[in-house]
mmCIF file of the N, C-alpha and C atoms, coordinates in Angstrom:
data_MODEL
# 
_entry.id   MODEL 
# 
loop_
_atom_site.group_PDB 
_atom_site.id 
_atom_site.type_symbol 
_atom_site.label_atom_id 
_atom_site.label_alt_id 
_atom_site.label_comp_id 
_atom_site.label_asym_id 
_atom_site.label_entity_id 
_atom_site.label_seq_id 
_atom_site.pdbx_PDB_ins_code 
_atom_site.Cartn_x 
_atom_site.Cartn_y 
_atom_site.Cartn_z 
_atom_site.occupancy 
_atom_site.B_iso_or_equiv 
_atom_site.pdbx_formal_charge 
_atom_site.auth_seq_id 
_atom_site.auth_comp_id 
_atom_site.auth_asym_id 
_atom_site.auth_atom_id 
_atom_site.pdbx_PDB_model_num 
ATOM 1   N N  . UNK A 1 1  ? 109.014 20.393 145.455 1.00 0.00 ? 1  UNK A N  1 
ATOM 2   C CA . UNK A 1 1  ? 108.947 19.432 144.730 1.00 0.00 ? 1  UNK A CA 1 
ATOM 3   C C  . UNK A 1 1  ? 107.946 18.683 145.948 1.00 0.00 ? 1  UNK A C  1 
ATOM 4   N N  . UNK A 1 2  ? 106.784 17.637 144.902 1.00 0.00 ? 2  UNK A N  1 
ATOM 5   C CA . UNK A 1 2  ? 105.410 17.505 145.992 1.00 0.00 ? 2  UNK A CA 1 
ATOM 6   C C  . UNK A 1 2  ? 106.079 16.012 145.643 1.00 0.00 ? 2  UNK A C  1 
ATOM 7   N N  . UNK A 1 3  ? 105.263 15.585 147.232 1.00 0.00 ? 3  UNK A N  1 
ATOM 8   C CA . UNK A 1 3  ? 105.262 13.973 147.736 1.00 0.00 ? 3  UNK A CA 1 
ATOM 9   C C  . UNK A 1 3  ? 103.696 13.532 147.105 1.00 0.00 ? 3  UNK A C  1 
ATOM 10  N N  . UNK A 1 4  ? 103.362 12.403 146.921 1.00 0.00 ? 4  UNK A N  1 
ATOM 11  C CA . UNK A 1 4  ? 101.926 12.373 146.673 1.00 0.00 ? 4  UNK A CA 1 
ATOM 12  C C  . UNK A 1 4  ? 102.114 10.923 147.285 1.00 0.00 ? 4  UNK A C  1 
ATOM 13  N N  . UNK A 1 5  ? 101.170 10.594 148.444 1.00 0.00 ? 5  UNK A N  1 
ATOM 14  C CA . UNK A 1 5  ? 100.961 9.452  148.966 1.00 0.00 ? 5  UNK A CA 1 
ATOM 15  C C  . UNK A 1 5  ? 99.890  9.144  149.037 1.00 0.00 ? 5  UNK A C  1 
ATOM 16  N N  . UNK A 1 6  ? 98.976  7.676  149.411 1.00 0.00 ? 6  UNK A N  1 
ATOM 17  C CA . UNK A 1 6  ? 98.232  6.891  149.491 1.00 0.00 ? 6  UNK A CA 1 
ATOM 18  C C  . UNK A 1 6  ? 97.672  5.689  150.630 1.00 0.00 ? 6  UNK A C  1 
ATOM 19  N N  . UNK A 1 7  ? 96.693  5.113  150.957 1.00 0.00 ? 7  UNK A N  1 
ATOM 20  C CA . UNK A 1 7  ? 96.487  3.564  151.445 1.00 0.00 ? 7  UNK A CA 1 
ATOM 21  C C  . UNK A 1 7  ? 97.411  3.406  152.518 1.00 0.00 ? 7  UNK A C  1 
ATOM 22  N N  . UNK A 1 8  ? 97.657  4.426  153.265 1.00 0.00 ? 8  UNK A N  1 
ATOM 23  C CA . UNK A 1 8  ? 98.522  4.240  154.619 1.00 0.00 ? 8  UNK A CA 1 
ATOM 24  C C  . UNK A 1 8  ? 97.785  3.480  155.651 1.00 0.00 ? 8  UNK A C  1 
ATOM 25  N N  . UNK A 1 9  ? 96.221  3.815  155.942 1.00 0.00 ? 9  UNK A N  1 
ATOM 26  C CA . UNK A 1 9  ? 95.568  2.486  156.360 1.00 0.00 ? 9  UNK A CA 1 
ATOM 27  C C  . UNK A 1 9  ? 96.173  2.523  158.043 1.00 0.00 ? 9  UNK A C  1 
ATOM 28  N N  . UNK A 1 10 ? 96.071  3.630  158.625 1.00 0.00 ? 10 UNK A N  1 
ATOM 29  C CA . UNK A 1 10 ? 96.475  3.082  160.127 1.00 0.00 ? 10 UNK A CA 1 
ATOM 30  C C  . UNK A 1 10 ? 97.456  2.662  160.306 1.00 0.00 ? 10 UNK A C  1 
ATOM 31  N N  . UNK A 1 11 ? 98.729  2.557  159.477 1.00 0.00 ? 11 UNK A N  1 
ATOM 32  C CA . UNK A 1 11 ? 100.027 2.447  159.565 1.00 0.00 ? 11 UNK A CA 1 
ATOM 33  C C  . UNK A 1 11 ? 101.232 3.149  160.496 1.00 0.00 ? 11 UNK A C  1 
ATOM 34  N N  . UNK A 1 12 ? 101.090 3.182  161.095 1.00 0.00 ? 12 UNK A N  1 
ATOM 35  C CA . UNK A 1 12 ? 102.025 3.881  161.848 1.00 0.00 ? 12 UNK A CA 1 
ATOM 36  C C  . UNK A 1 12 ? 103.446 4.184  161.704 1.00 0.00 ? 12 UNK A C  1 
ATOM 37  N N  . UNK A 1 13 ? 104.147 3.041  161.053 1.00 0.00 ? 13 UNK A N  1 
ATOM 38  C CA . UNK A 1 13 ? 105.934 2.257  161.205 1.00 0.00 ? 13 UNK A CA 1 
ATOM 39  C C  . UNK A 1 13 ? 105.711 2.748  159.835 1.00 0.00 ? 13 UNK A C  1 
ATOM 40  N N  . UNK A 1 14 ? 104.705 2.772  158.823 1.00 0.00 ? 14 UNK A N  1 
ATOM 41  C CA . UNK A 1 14 ? 105.018 2.583  157.131 1.00 0.00 ? 14 UNK A CA 1 
ATOM 42  C C  . UNK A 1 14 ? 104.757 4.630  157.220 1.00 0.00 ? 14 UNK A C  1 
ATOM 43  N N  . UNK A 1 15 ? 104.184 4.943  157.359 1.00 0.00 ? 15 UNK A N  1 
ATOM 44  C CA . UNK A 1 15 ? 103.695 6.249  157.527 1.00 0.00 ? 15 UNK A CA 1 
ATOM 45  C C  . UNK A 1 15 ? 105.041 7.314  157.725 1.00 0.00 ? 15 UNK A C  1 
ATOM 46  N N  . UNK A 1 16 ? 105.709 6.540  158.885 1.00 0.00 ? 16 UNK A N  1 
ATOM 47  C CA . UNK A 1 16 ? 107.016 7.643  159.241 1.00 0.00 ? 16 UNK A CA 1 
ATOM 48  C C  . UNK A 1 16 ? 108.022 7.031  158.495 1.00 0.00 ? 16 UNK A C  1 
ATOM 49  N N  . UNK A 1 17 ? 108.251 6.009  157.944 1.00 0.00 ? 17 UNK A N  1 
ATOM 50  C CA . UNK A 1 17 ? 108.919 5.315  156.948 1.00 0.00 ? 17 UNK A CA 1 
ATOM 51  C C  . UNK A 1 17 ? 109.169 6.442  155.831 1.00 0.00 ? 17 UNK A C  1 
ATOM 52  N N  . UNK A 1 18 ? 107.731 6.368  155.208 1.00 0.00 ? 18 UNK A N  1 
ATOM 53  C CA . UNK A 1 18 ? 107.844 6.932  154.285 1.00 0.00 ? 18 UNK A CA 1 
ATOM 54  C C  . UNK A 1 18 ? 108.092 8.711  154.469 1.00 0.00 ? 18 UNK A C  1 
ATOM 55  N N  . UNK A 1 19 ? 107.195 9.573  155.279 1.00 0.00 ? 19 UNK A N  1 
ATOM 56  C CA . UNK A 1 19 ? 107.884 10.835 155.544 1.00 0.00 ? 19 UNK A CA 1 
ATOM 57  C C  . UNK A 1 19 ? 109.217 11.176 155.670 1.00 0.00 ? 19 UNK A C  1 
ATOM 58  N N  . UNK A 1 20 ? 110.190 9.995  155.914 1.00 0.00 ? 20 UNK A N  1 
ATOM 59  C CA . UNK A 1 20 ? 111.912 10.358 156.011 1.00 0.00 ? 20 UNK A CA 1 
ATOM 60  C C  . UNK A 1 20 ? 111.966 9.952  154.600 1.00 0.00 ? 20 UNK A C  1 
ATOM 61  N N  . UNK A 1 21 ? 111.730 9.879  154.121 1.00 0.00 ? 21 UNK A N  1 
ATOM 62  C CA . UNK A 1 21 ? 112.343 9.070  152.674 1.00 0.00 ? 21 UNK A CA 1 
ATOM 63  C C  . UNK A 1 21 ? 111.991 10.304 151.735 1.00 0.00 ? 21 UNK A C  1 
ATOM 64  N N  . UNK A 1 22 ? 110.097 10.989 152.215 1.00 0.00 ? 22 UNK A N  1 
ATOM 65  C CA . UNK A 1 22 ? 109.876 12.536 151.749 1.00 0.00 ? 22 UNK A CA 1 
ATOM 66  C C  . UNK A 1 22 ? 110.854 13.105 151.964 1.00 0.00 ? 22 UNK A C  1 
ATOM 67  N N  . UNK A 1 23 ? 111.367 13.967 153.416 1.00 0.00 ? 23 UNK A N  1 
ATOM 68  C CA . UNK A 1 23 ? 111.688 14.248 153.741 1.00 0.00 ? 23 UNK A CA 1 
ATOM 69  C C  . UNK A 1 23 ? 113.754 14.383 153.068 1.00 0.00 ? 23 UNK A C  1 
ATOM 70  N N  . UNK A 1 24 ? 114.187 13.282 153.303 1.00 0.00 ? 24 UNK A N  1 
ATOM 71  C CA . UNK A 1 24 ? 115.806 13.205 152.207 1.00 0.00 ? 24 UNK A CA 1 
ATOM 72  C C  . UNK A 1 24 ? 115.589 13.378 151.328 1.00 0.00 ? 24 UNK A C  1 
ATOM 73  N N  . UNK A 1 25 ? 114.524 13.574 150.545 1.00 0.00 ? 25 UNK A N  1 
ATOM 74  C CA . UNK A 1 25 ? 113.862 14.199 148.672 1.00 0.00 ? 25 UNK A CA 1 
ATOM 75  C C  . UNK A 1 25 ? 113.956 14.933 148.483 1.00 0.00 ? 25 UNK A C  1 
ATOM 76  N N  . UNK A 1 26 ? 113.345 15.658 150.090 1.00 0.00 ? 26 UNK A N  1 
ATOM 77  C CA . UNK A 1 26 ? 113.596 17.236 149.629 1.00 0.00 ? 26 UNK A CA 1 
ATOM 78  C C  . UNK A 1 26 ? 111.927 18.167 149.358 1.00 0.00 ? 26 UNK A C  1 
ATOM 79  N N  . UNK A 1 27 ? 110.826 16.808 149.366 1.00 0.00 ? 27 UNK A N  1 
ATOM 80  C CA . UNK A 1 27 ? 109.812 17.590 148.840 1.00 0.00 ? 27 UNK A CA 1 
ATOM 81  C C  . UNK A 1 27 ? 109.555 18.621 150.373 1.00 0.00 ? 27 UNK A C  1 
ATOM 82  N N  . UNK A 1 28 ? 108.671 19.105 149.118 1.00 0.00 ? 28 UNK A N  1 
ATOM 83  C CA . UNK A 1 28 ? 108.244 20.737 150.279 1.00 0.00 ? 28 UNK A CA 1 
ATOM 84  C C  . UNK A 1 28 ? 106.788 21.002 150.346 1.00 0.00 ? 28 UNK A C  1 
ATOM 85  N N  . UNK A 1 29 ? 106.219 20.049 149.984 1.00 0.00 ? 29 UNK A N  1 
ATOM 86  C CA . UNK A 1 29 ? 104.970 19.850 149.466 1.00 0.00 ? 29 UNK A CA 1 
ATOM 87  C C  . UNK A 1 29 ? 103.961 17.887 149.838 1.00 0.00 ? 29 UNK A C  1 
ATOM 88  N N  . UNK A 1 30 ? 103.059 17.790 150.816 1.00 0.00 ? 30 UNK A N  1 
ATOM 89  C CA . UNK A 1 30 ? 103.241 16.444 150.945 1.00 0.00 ? 30 UNK A CA 1 
ATOM 90  C C  . UNK A 1 30 ? 101.118 16.775 151.088 1.00 0.00 ? 30 UNK A C  1 
ATOM 91  N N  . UNK A 1 31 ? 100.649 15.575 149.854 1.00 0.00 ? 31 UNK A N  1 
ATOM 92  C CA . UNK A 1 31 ? 99.739  14.848 149.386 1.00 0.00 ? 31 UNK A CA 1 
ATOM 93  C C  . UNK A 1 31 ? 98.949  13.625 149.866 1.00 0.00 ? 31 UNK A C  1 
ATOM 94  N N  . UNK A 1 32 ? 98.085  13.589 150.388 1.00 0.00 ? 32 UNK A N  1 
ATOM 95  C CA . UNK A 1 32 ? 97.831  12.634 150.857 1.00 0.00 ? 32 UNK A CA 1 
ATOM 96  C C  . UNK A 1 32 ? 96.009  11.960 150.393 1.00 0.00 ? 32 UNK A C  1 
ATOM 97  N N  . UNK A 1 33 ? 96.008  11.235 149.590 1.00 0.00 ? 33 UNK A N  1 
ATOM 98  C CA . UNK A 1 33 ? 95.094  10.631 147.991 1.00 0.00 ? 33 UNK A CA 1 
ATOM 99  C C  . UNK A 1 33 ? 94.614  9.809  149.007 1.00 0.00 ? 33 UNK A C  1 
ATOM 100 N N  . UNK A 1 34 ? 93.879  10.032 150.136 1.00 0.00 ? 34 UNK A N  1 
ATOM 101 C CA . UNK A 1 34 ? 92.791  9.435  150.802 1.00 0.00 ? 34 UNK A CA 1 
ATOM 102 C C  . UNK A 1 34 ? 94.039  8.214  151.557 1.00 0.00 ? 34 UNK A C  1 
ATOM 103 N N  . UNK A 1 35 ? 92.824  7.567  152.275 1.00 0.00 ? 35 UNK A N  1 
ATOM 104 C CA . UNK A 1 35 ? 92.911  6.307  152.992 1.00 0.00 ? 35 UNK A CA 1 
ATOM 105 C C  . UNK A 1 35 ? 94.159  6.274  154.281 1.00 0.00 ? 35 UNK A C  1 
ATOM 106 N N  . UNK A 1 36 ? 94.156  7.110  155.129 1.00 0.00 ? 36 UNK A N  1 
ATOM 107 C CA . UNK A 1 36 ? 94.998  7.221  156.456 1.00 0.00 ? 36 UNK A CA 1 
ATOM 108 C C  . UNK A 1 36 ? 94.485  6.391  157.695 1.00 0.00 ? 36 UNK A C  1 
ATOM 109 N N  . UNK A 1 37 ? 93.124  6.065  157.234 1.00 0.00 ? 37 UNK A N  1 
ATOM 110 C CA . UNK A 1 37 ? 92.754  5.514  159.089 1.00 0.00 ? 37 UNK A CA 1 
ATOM 111 C C  . UNK A 1 37 ? 92.262  3.873  157.462 1.00 0.00 ? 37 UNK A C  1 
ATOM 112 N N  . UNK A 1 38 ? 91.565  3.021  159.412 1.00 0.00 ? 38 UNK A N  1 
ATOM 113 C CA . UNK A 1 38 ? 91.344  1.943  159.166 1.00 0.00 ? 38 UNK A CA 1 
ATOM 114 C C  . UNK A 1 38 ? 92.130  0.897  158.593 1.00 0.00 ? 38 UNK A C  1 
ATOM 115 N N  . UNK A 1 39 ? 92.148  0.208  159.169 1.00 0.00 ? 39 UNK A N  1 
ATOM 116 C CA . UNK A 1 39 ? 92.265  -1.913 158.806 1.00 0.00 ? 39 UNK A CA 1 
ATOM 117 C C  . UNK A 1 39 ? 93.624  -2.050 160.234 1.00 0.00 ? 39 UNK A C  1 
ATOM 118 N N  . UNK A 1 40 ? 94.241  -0.452 160.075 1.00 0.00 ? 40 UNK A N  1 
ATOM 119 C CA . UNK A 1 40 ? 95.446  -0.767 161.301 1.00 0.00 ? 40 UNK A CA 1 
ATOM 120 C C  . UNK A 1 40 ? 95.553  -0.515 162.571 1.00 0.00 ? 40 UNK A C  1 
ATOM 121 N N  . UNK A 1 41 ? 96.127  -0.234 163.105 1.00 0.00 ? 41 UNK A N  1 
ATOM 122 C CA . UNK A 1 41 ? 95.623  -0.295 164.614 1.00 0.00 ? 41 UNK A CA 1 
ATOM 123 C C  . UNK A 1 41 ? 95.891  1.324  165.142 1.00 0.00 ? 41 UNK A C  1 
ATOM 124 N N  . UNK A 1 42 ? 96.274  2.436  164.910 1.00 0.00 ? 42 UNK A N  1 
ATOM 125 C CA . UNK A 1 42 ? 96.497  3.554  164.780 1.00 0.00 ? 42 UNK A CA 1 
ATOM 126 C C  . UNK A 1 42 ? 96.577  4.777  164.186 1.00 0.00 ? 42 UNK A C  1 
ATOM 127 N N  . UNK A 1 43 ? 94.454  4.613  163.755 1.00 0.00 ? 43 UNK A N  1 
ATOM 128 C CA . UNK A 1 43 ? 94.145  5.953  162.735 1.00 0.00 ? 43 UNK A CA 1 
ATOM 129 C C  . UNK A 1 43 ? 94.320  7.538  163.202 1.00 0.00 ? 43 UNK A C  1 
ATOM 130 N N  . UNK A 1 44 ? 94.078  7.259  164.966 1.00 0.00 ? 44 UNK A N  1 
ATOM 131 C CA . UNK A 1 44 ? 94.101  8.537  165.324 1.00 0.00 ? 44 UNK A CA 1 
ATOM 132 C C  . UNK A 1 44 ? 95.684  9.422  165.579 1.00 0.00 ? 44 UNK A C  1 
ATOM 133 N N  . UNK A 1 45 ? 96.879  8.758  165.911 1.00 0.00 ? 45 UNK A N  1 
ATOM 134 C CA . UNK A 1 45 ? 97.856  9.255  165.228 1.00 0.00 ? 45 UNK A CA 1 
ATOM 135 C C  . UNK A 1 45 ? 98.555  9.224  164.024 1.00 0.00 ? 45 UNK A C  1 
ATOM 136 N N  . UNK A 1 46 ? 97.693  8.564  162.984 1.00 0.00 ? 46 UNK A N  1 
ATOM 137 C CA . UNK A 1 46 ? 98.810  8.515  161.798 1.00 0.00 ? 46 UNK A CA 1 
ATOM 138 C C  . UNK A 1 46 ? 97.957  10.275 160.805 1.00 0.00 ? 46 UNK A C  1 
ATOM 139 N N  . UNK A 1 47 ? 96.505  10.670 161.741 1.00 0.00 ? 47 UNK A N  1 
ATOM 140 C CA . UNK A 1 47 ? 96.198  11.760 160.924 1.00 0.00 ? 47 UNK A CA 1 
ATOM 141 C C  . UNK A 1 47 ? 96.839  12.898 161.902 1.00 0.00 ? 47 UNK A C  1 
ATOM 142 N N  . UNK A 1 48 ? 96.916  12.441 163.124 1.00 0.00 ? 48 UNK A N  1 
ATOM 143 C CA . UNK A 1 48 ? 97.845  13.400 163.994 1.00 0.00 ? 48 UNK A CA 1 
ATOM 144 C C  . UNK A 1 48 ? 99.150  13.660 163.494 1.00 0.00 ? 48 UNK A C  1 
ATOM 145 N N  . UNK A 1 49 ? 99.982  12.920 162.744 1.00 0.00 ? 49 UNK A N  1 
ATOM 146 C CA . UNK A 1 49 ? 101.195 12.967 162.345 1.00 0.00 ? 49 UNK A CA 1 
ATOM 147 C C  . UNK A 1 49 ? 101.420 13.803 160.736 1.00 0.00 ? 49 UNK A C  1 
ATOM 148 N N  . UNK A 1 50 ? 99.911  13.404 159.857 1.00 0.00 ? 50 UNK A N  1 
ATOM 149 C CA . UNK A 1 50 ? 99.869  13.865 158.600 1.00 0.00 ? 50 UNK A CA 1 
ATOM 150 C C  . UNK A 1 50 ? 99.765  15.414 158.827 1.00 0.00 ? 50 UNK A C  1 
ATOM 151 N N  . UNK A 1 51 ? 99.017  15.940 160.184 1.00 0.00 ? 51 UNK A N  1 
ATOM 152 C CA . UNK A 1 51 ? 98.446  17.422 160.244 1.00 0.00 ? 51 UNK A CA 1 
ATOM 153 C C  . UNK A 1 51 ? 99.970  17.763 161.132 1.00 0.00 ? 51 UNK A C  1 
ATOM 154 N N  . UNK A 1 52 ? 100.593 17.342 161.325 1.00 0.00 ? 52 UNK A N  1 
ATOM 155 C CA . UNK A 1 52 ? 101.937 17.712 161.876 1.00 0.00 ? 52 UNK A CA 1 
ATOM 156 C C  . UNK A 1 52 ? 102.593 18.242 160.924 1.00 0.00 ? 52 UNK A C  1 
ATOM 157 N N  . UNK A 1 53 ? 102.922 17.481 159.785 1.00 0.00 ? 53 UNK A N  1 
ATOM 158 C CA . UNK A 1 53 ? 103.038 17.475 158.132 1.00 0.00 ? 53 UNK A CA 1 
ATOM 159 C C  . UNK A 1 53 ? 102.631 18.975 157.320 1.00 0.00 ? 53 UNK A C  1 
ATOM 160 N N  . UNK A 1 54 ? 102.137 19.069 157.991 1.00 0.00 ? 54 UNK A N  1 
ATOM 161 C CA . UNK A 1 54 ? 101.127 20.190 156.510 1.00 0.00 ? 54 UNK A CA 1 
ATOM 162 C C  . UNK A 1 54 ? 100.383 19.294 155.234 1.00 0.00 ? 54 UNK A C  1 
ATOM 163 N N  . UNK A 1 55 ? 100.464 17.584 155.875 1.00 0.00 ? 55 UNK A N  1 
ATOM 164 C CA . UNK A 1 55 ? 99.957  17.089 154.372 1.00 0.00 ? 55 UNK A CA 1 
ATOM 165 C C  . UNK A 1 55 ? 98.809  17.947 154.120 1.00 0.00 ? 55 UNK A C  1 
ATOM 166 N N  . UNK A 1 56 ? 98.266  17.602 152.888 1.00 0.00 ? 56 UNK A N  1 
ATOM 167 C CA . UNK A 1 56 ? 96.897  18.328 152.203 1.00 0.00 ? 56 UNK A CA 1 
ATOM 168 C C  . UNK A 1 56 ? 96.205  16.641 151.880 1.00 0.00 ? 56 UNK A C  1 
ATOM 169 N N  . UNK A 1 57 ? 94.766  16.690 152.435 1.00 0.00 ? 57 UNK A N  1 
ATOM 170 C CA . UNK A 1 57 ? 94.622  15.379 152.525 1.00 0.00 ? 57 UNK A CA 1 
ATOM 171 C C  . UNK A 1 57 ? 93.512  15.116 151.600 1.00 0.00 ? 57 UNK A C  1 
ATOM 172 N N  . UNK A 1 58 ? 93.157  13.913 150.864 1.00 0.00 ? 58 UNK A N  1 
ATOM 173 C CA . UNK A 1 58 ? 91.620  14.197 150.113 1.00 0.00 ? 58 UNK A CA 1 
ATOM 174 C C  . UNK A 1 58 ? 91.255  12.843 150.840 1.00 0.00 ? 58 UNK A C  1 
ATOM 175 N N  . UNK A 1 59 ? 89.453  13.263 150.592 1.00 0.00 ? 59 UNK A N  1 
ATOM 176 C CA . UNK A 1 59 ? 88.586  11.787 151.537 1.00 0.00 ? 59 UNK A CA 1 
ATOM 177 C C  . UNK A 1 59 ? 89.159  10.420 150.539 1.00 0.00 ? 59 UNK A C  1 
ATOM 178 N N  . UNK A 1 60 ? 89.386  9.975  151.128 1.00 0.00 ? 60 UNK A N  1 
ATOM 179 C CA . UNK A 1 60 ? 89.387  8.566  150.508 1.00 0.00 ? 60 UNK A CA 1 
ATOM 180 C C  . UNK A 1 60 ? 87.955  7.500  151.256 1.00 0.00 ? 60 UNK A C  1 
ATOM 181 N N  . UNK A 1 61 ? 87.756  6.780  150.839 1.00 0.00 ? 61 UNK A N  1 
ATOM 182 C CA . UNK A 1 61 ? 86.827  5.788  150.424 1.00 0.00 ? 61 UNK A CA 1 
ATOM 183 C C  . UNK A 1 61 ? 86.163  5.507  151.987 1.00 0.00 ? 61 UNK A C  1 
ATOM 184 N N  . UNK A 1 62 ? 87.638  5.553  152.752 1.00 0.00 ? 62 UNK A N  1 
ATOM 185 C CA . UNK A 1 62 ? 87.877  4.225  153.924 1.00 0.00 ? 62 UNK A CA 1 
ATOM 186 C C  . UNK A 1 62 ? 87.264  5.984  154.718 1.00 0.00 ? 62 UNK A C  1 
ATOM 187 N N  . UNK A 1 63 ? 87.902  7.239  154.796 1.00 0.00 ? 63 UNK A N  1 
ATOM 188 C CA . UNK A 1 63 ? 87.468  8.217  155.583 1.00 0.00 ? 63 UNK A CA 1 
ATOM 189 C C  . UNK A 1 63 ? 85.924  8.672  155.959 1.00 0.00 ? 63 UNK A C  1 
ATOM 190 N N  . UNK A 1 64 ? 85.792  8.730  153.930 1.00 0.00 ? 64 UNK A N  1 
ATOM 191 C CA . UNK A 1 64 ? 83.844  9.178  153.916 1.00 0.00 ? 64 UNK A CA 1 
ATOM 192 C C  . UNK A 1 64 ? 83.453  8.286  153.671 1.00 0.00 ? 64 UNK A C  1 
ATOM 193 N N  . UNK A 1 65 ? 83.350  6.405  154.389 1.00 0.00 ? 65 UNK A N  1 
ATOM 194 C CA . UNK A 1 65 ? 82.750  5.386  155.224 1.00 0.00 ? 65 UNK A CA 1 
ATOM 195 C C  . UNK A 1 65 ? 82.549  5.893  156.968 1.00 0.00 ? 65 UNK A C  1 
ATOM 196 N N  . UNK A 1 66 ? 83.617  6.146  157.126 1.00 0.00 ? 66 UNK A N  1 
ATOM 197 C CA . UNK A 1 66 ? 83.837  6.214  158.628 1.00 0.00 ? 66 UNK A CA 1 
ATOM 198 C C  . UNK A 1 66 ? 82.705  7.882  159.148 1.00 0.00 ? 66 UNK A C  1 
ATOM 199 N N  . UNK A 1 67 ? 82.832  8.511  157.772 1.00 0.00 ? 67 UNK A N  1 
ATOM 200 C CA . UNK A 1 67 ? 82.083  9.802  158.306 1.00 0.00 ? 67 UNK A CA 1 
ATOM 201 C C  . UNK A 1 67 ? 80.657  9.726  158.250 1.00 0.00 ? 67 UNK A C  1 
ATOM 202 N N  . UNK A 1 68 ? 79.990  8.761  157.182 1.00 0.00 ? 68 UNK A N  1 
ATOM 203 C CA . UNK A 1 68 ? 78.795  8.836  157.330 1.00 0.00 ? 68 UNK A CA 1 
ATOM 204 C C  . UNK A 1 68 ? 78.243  7.804  158.341 1.00 0.00 ? 68 UNK A C  1 
ATOM 205 N N  . UNK A 1 69 ? 79.312  6.839  158.703 1.00 0.00 ? 69 UNK A N  1 
ATOM 206 C CA . UNK A 1 69 ? 78.969  5.974  160.120 1.00 0.00 ? 69 UNK A CA 1 
ATOM 207 C C  . UNK A 1 69 ? 78.614  7.009  161.057 1.00 0.00 ? 69 UNK A C  1 
ATOM 208 N N  . UNK A 1 70 ? 79.705  8.307  160.973 1.00 0.00 ? 70 UNK A N  1 
ATOM 209 C CA . UNK A 1 70 ? 79.170  8.284  162.399 1.00 0.00 ? 70 UNK A CA 1 
ATOM 210 C C  . UNK A 1 70 ? 78.071  9.362  162.428 1.00 0.00 ? 70 UNK A C  1 
ATOM 211 N N  . UNK A 1 71 ? 77.681  10.102 161.008 1.00 0.00 ? 71 UNK A N  1 
ATOM 212 C CA . UNK A 1 71 ? 76.256  11.000 160.891 1.00 0.00 ? 71 UNK A CA 1 
ATOM 213 C C  . UNK A 1 71 ? 75.144  10.081 161.108 1.00 0.00 ? 71 UNK A C  1 
ATOM 214 N N  . UNK A 1 72 ? 75.248  9.064  160.778 1.00 0.00 ? 72 UNK A N  1 
ATOM 215 C CA . UNK A 1 72 ? 74.474  8.111  161.024 1.00 0.00 ? 72 UNK A CA 1 
ATOM 216 C C  . UNK A 1 72 ? 73.773  7.732  161.901 1.00 0.00 ? 72 UNK A C  1 
ATOM 217 N N  . UNK A 1 73 ? 74.826  7.832  163.005 1.00 0.00 ? 73 UNK A N  1 
ATOM 218 C CA . UNK A 1 73 ? 74.572  7.118  164.653 1.00 0.00 ? 73 UNK A CA 1 
ATOM 219 C C  . UNK A 1 73 ? 74.266  8.660  164.964 1.00 0.00 ? 73 UNK A C  1 
ATOM 220 N N  . UNK A 1 74 ? 74.544  10.039 165.189 1.00 0.00 ? 74 UNK A N  1 
ATOM 221 C CA . UNK A 1 74 ? 74.204  10.495 165.772 1.00 0.00 ? 74 UNK A CA 1 
ATOM 222 C C  . UNK A 1 74 ? 73.055  10.927 165.617 1.00 0.00 ? 74 UNK A C  1 
ATOM 223 N N  . UNK A 1 75 ? 72.339  10.889 167.494 1.00 0.00 ? 75 UNK A N  1 
ATOM 224 C CA . UNK A 1 75 ? 71.031  11.181 167.661 1.00 0.00 ? 75 UNK A CA 1 
ATOM 225 C C  . UNK A 1 75 ? 70.532  9.838  167.574 1.00 0.00 ? 75 UNK A C  1 
ATOM 226 N N  . UNK A 1 76 ? 70.975  8.652  168.263 1.00 0.00 ? 76 UNK A N  1 
ATOM 227 C CA . UNK A 1 76 ? 70.204  7.758  168.176 1.00 0.00 ? 76 UNK A CA 1 
ATOM 228 C C  . UNK A 1 76 ? 71.050  6.332  169.042 1.00 0.00 ? 76 UNK A C  1 
ATOM 229 N N  . UNK A 1 77 ? 70.125  5.869  169.036 1.00 0.00 ? 77 UNK A N  1 
ATOM 230 C CA . UNK A 1 77 ? 71.108  4.600  170.421 1.00 0.00 ? 77 UNK A CA 1 
ATOM 231 C C  . UNK A 1 77 ? 71.945  4.023  169.574 1.00 0.00 ? 77 UNK A C  1 
ATOM 232 N N  . UNK A 1 78 ? 73.069  3.116  169.849 1.00 0.00 ? 78 UNK A N  1 
ATOM 233 C CA . UNK A 1 78 ? 73.797  2.371  169.317 1.00 0.00 ? 78 UNK A CA 1 
ATOM 234 C C  . UNK A 1 78 ? 73.198  0.900  169.057 1.00 0.00 ? 78 UNK A C  1 
ATOM 235 N N  . UNK A 1 79 ? 73.110  0.480  167.849 1.00 0.00 ? 79 UNK A N  1 
ATOM 236 C CA . UNK A 1 79 ? 72.276  -0.441 167.670 1.00 0.00 ? 79 UNK A CA 1 
ATOM 237 C C  . UNK A 1 79 ? 73.018  -1.983 167.676 1.00 0.00 ? 79 UNK A C  1 
ATOM 238 N N  . UNK A 1 80 ? 74.304  -1.685 168.390 1.00 0.00 ? 80 UNK A N  1 
ATOM 239 C CA . UNK A 1 80 ? 74.959  -3.244 168.434 1.00 0.00 ? 80 UNK A CA 1 
ATOM 240 C C  . UNK A 1 80 ? 75.660  -3.681 167.267 1.00 0.00 ? 80 UNK A C  1 
ATOM 241 N N  . UNK A 1 81 ? 74.973  -2.576 165.499 1.00 0.00 ? 81 UNK A N  1 
ATOM 242 C CA . UNK A 1 81 ? 76.111  -2.564 164.374 1.00 0.00 ? 81 UNK A CA 1 
ATOM 243 C C  . UNK A 1 81 ? 77.378  -2.197 164.517 1.00 0.00 ? 81 UNK A C  1 
# 
């Protein structure tokens, strides 16, 4: 069985609850349809937990925005933005 989730937005308790439900239902594949990060307080731990569960993750608009910001900031001083 495949479980597809999306829009976690760094909400660790919500992801933990969903993962428990997914496990109870016997899903053997987890697909994240983007937006693991931003808005909530725990982007790093949410990413770590998704990796621990071997989730296949698509790039959401929030991840794309963070990557674009990171790329734009490489090699230059922080401009206060």
